[in-house]
C-alpha positions in Angstrom: -56.3 73.3 -126.5 -59.6 71.9 -127.5 -60.3 71.2 -123.9 -60.3 74.9 -123.1 -62.2 76.1 -126.1 -64.8 74.3 -128.1 -66.1 76.4 -131.0 -68.9 73.9 -131.6 -70.5 74.5 -128.3 -73.5 76.3 -129.8 -75.7 76.1 -126.7 -73.4 78.3 -124.7 -72.9 80.6 -127.7 -76.7 81.1 -128.0 -76.9 82.0 -124.3 -74.1 84.5 -124.7 -75.7 86.1 -127.7 -79.1 86.1 -126.0 -77.8 87.7 -122.8 -75.9 90.3 -124.9 -79.2 91.2 -126.7 -81.0 91.4 -123.3 -78.2 93.7 -122.0 -78.4 96.0 -125.0 -82.2 96.1 -124.8 -82.2 96.7 -121.1 -79.8 99.6 -121.4 -81.8 101.1 -124.4 -85.3 100.7 -123.2 -85.1 100.5 -119.4 -81.9 101.9 -117.9 -81.5 105.0 -120.0 -85.1 106.1 -120.0 -85.5 105.5 -116.2 -82.3 107.3 -115.3 -83.4 110.4 -117.2 -85.4 111.7 -114.2 -82.2 112.4 -112.2 -79.9 113.5 -115.1 -78.6 117.0 -115.2 -76.9 118.9 -118.1 -73.7 119.8 -116.2 -71.9 117.5 -113.8 -71.8 113.8 -113.2 -75.0 111.7 -113.6 -73.9 108.6 -111.7 -71.6 108.1 -108.7 -71.1 104.5 -109.7 -69.1 105.3 -112.8 -66.2 107.1 -111.1 -64.1 107.2 -108.0 -65.6 109.8 -105.8 -64.9 111.9 -102.7 -67.2 113.7 -100.2 -67.2 116.9 -102.3 -68.3 115.0 -105.4 -71.1 113.2 -103.5 -72.2 116.5 -101.8 -72.2 118.2 -105.2 -74.1 115.3 -106.9 -76.9 115.5 -104.3 -77.0 119.3 -104.1 -77.4 119.6 -107.9 -80.7 117.7 -107.8 -84.1 118.6 -106.4 -86.1 116.3 -104.1 -87.9 114.6 -107.0 -84.6 113.8 -108.7 -83.2 112.4 -105.5 -86.3 110.3 -105.0 -85.9 109.0 -108.6 -82.2 108.3 -107.9 -83.2 106.4 -104.8 -85.7 104.2 -106.7 -83.2 103.7 -109.5 -80.6 102.4 -107.1 -83.0 100.1 -105.3 -84.3 98.3 -108.4 -83.1 99.2 -111.9 -79.4 99.3 -111.2 -79.7 96.1 -109.2 -81.3 94.4 -112.3 -78.6 95.9 -114.5 -75.9 94.3 -112.4 -77.6 90.9 -112.8 -78.1 91.3 -116.5 -74.5 92.4 -117.1 -73.1 89.6 -114.9 -75.2 87.1 -116.9 -74.0 88.4 -120.2 -70.3 88.5 -119.2 -70.5 85.2 -117.4 -72.2 83.5 -120.4 -69.4 84.7 -122.7 -66.8 83.4 -120.3 -68.6 80.0 -120.1 -68.7 79.8 -123.9 -65.1 80.9 -124.4 -63.7 78.5 -121.8 -66.2 75.7 -122.5 -67.5 75.6 -119.0 -64.1 74.2 -117.8 -62.8 77.2 -116.0 -65.8 78.3 -113.8 -63.4 80.0 -111.4 -63.0 82.6 -114.2 -66.6 83.7 -113.4 -65.5 85.0 -109.9 -64.6 88.5 -111.0 -68.0 88.9 -112.8 -69.9 87.7 -109.7 -67.7 89.7 -107.3 -68.3 92.8 -109.5 -72.0 92.3 -109.3 -71.9 91.9 -105.5 -69.7 95.0 -105.2 -72.2 96.9 -107.4 -75.1 95.9 -105.1 -73.1 96.8 -102.0 -72.1 100.2 -103.5 -75.8 100.9 -104.2 -76.6 100.1 -100.6 -74.0 102.5 -99.4 -75.2 105.2 -101.9 -78.7 104.7 -100.5 -77.4 105.3 -97.0 -75.5 108.4 -98.1 -78.7 109.7 -99.8 -80.8 109.0 -96.8 -78.4 110.8 -94.4 -78.2 113.7 -96.9 -82.0 114.0 -97.2 -82.5 113.8 -93.5 -79.7 116.0 -92.3 -77.9 117.5 -95.4 -74.7 115.9 -94.0 -72.9 112.9 -95.6 -70.7 110.6 -93.6 -67.1 110.6 -94.8 -66.9 107.0 -93.8 -69.8 106.1 -96.1 -68.2 108.0 -98.9 -64.9 106.2 -98.5 -66.7 102.8 -98.2 -68.8 103.5 -101.3 -65.8 104.7 -103.3 -63.7 101.7 -102.2 -66.5 99.4 -103.3 -66.7 101.3 -106.6 -62.9 100.8 -107.1 -63.3 97.1 -106.4 -66.2 96.9 -108.8 -64.3 98.7 -111.6 -61.3 96.4 -111.0 -63.5 93.3 -111.3 -65.1 94.6 -114.5 -61.6 95.3 -115.9 -60.6 91.7 -115.0 -63.7 90.4 -116.6 -62.9 92.2 -119.8 -59.4 90.9 -119.7 -60.6 87.3 -119.2 -63.0 87.7 -122.2 -60.2 89.2 -124.3 -57.9 86.2 -123.5 -60.8 83.9 -124.4 -61.3 85.6 -127.7 -57.5 85.5 -128.5 -57.5 81.7 -127.6 -60.5 81.1 -129.8 -58.9 82.9 -132.8 -55.7 81.0 -132.2 -57.6 77.7 -132.2 -59.3 78.6 -135.5 -56.1 79.6 -137.1 -54.0 76.7 -136.0 -56.4 73.8 -136.4 -56.0 71.5 -139.4 -58.1 72.3 -142.4 -60.8 69.8 -143.3 -61.3 68.9 -146.9 
């Protein structure tokens, strides 16, 4: 069991804690303030947090004025991309710590989730561009974006599961290891 989890691996723990702090600070001081320019009081404020269809996408874009759509465009191009990297670094560092760098394949869902998030952003930008230019949204793009979103959410769920298993194994190791006098 000690080969899987090494509670004395402080270097990896410091990275995990550091990336967690960066994650919290990024959400608090960058992501939330910069996303306020396209938020509305009623309705969804992000397509990336739910499974969507063409009516939802159309409603999302119609509920915003040109300035809000431009802000959303900029948000998807930069700030949401950085968020995916920061969250992948945080989750990945916890997985590396919990599994003592021995099970790097367990990082795959985190990396795949980040790539799916980037891909979904690209598709959302294409939908936004077609909406701004012609007020029409391709059903194919909506299906592709929603599919990528489902995949991203699945990878995030798998990442949470991996971290939960790692925490359970860590607790089990602490409980079952012999006491030192």
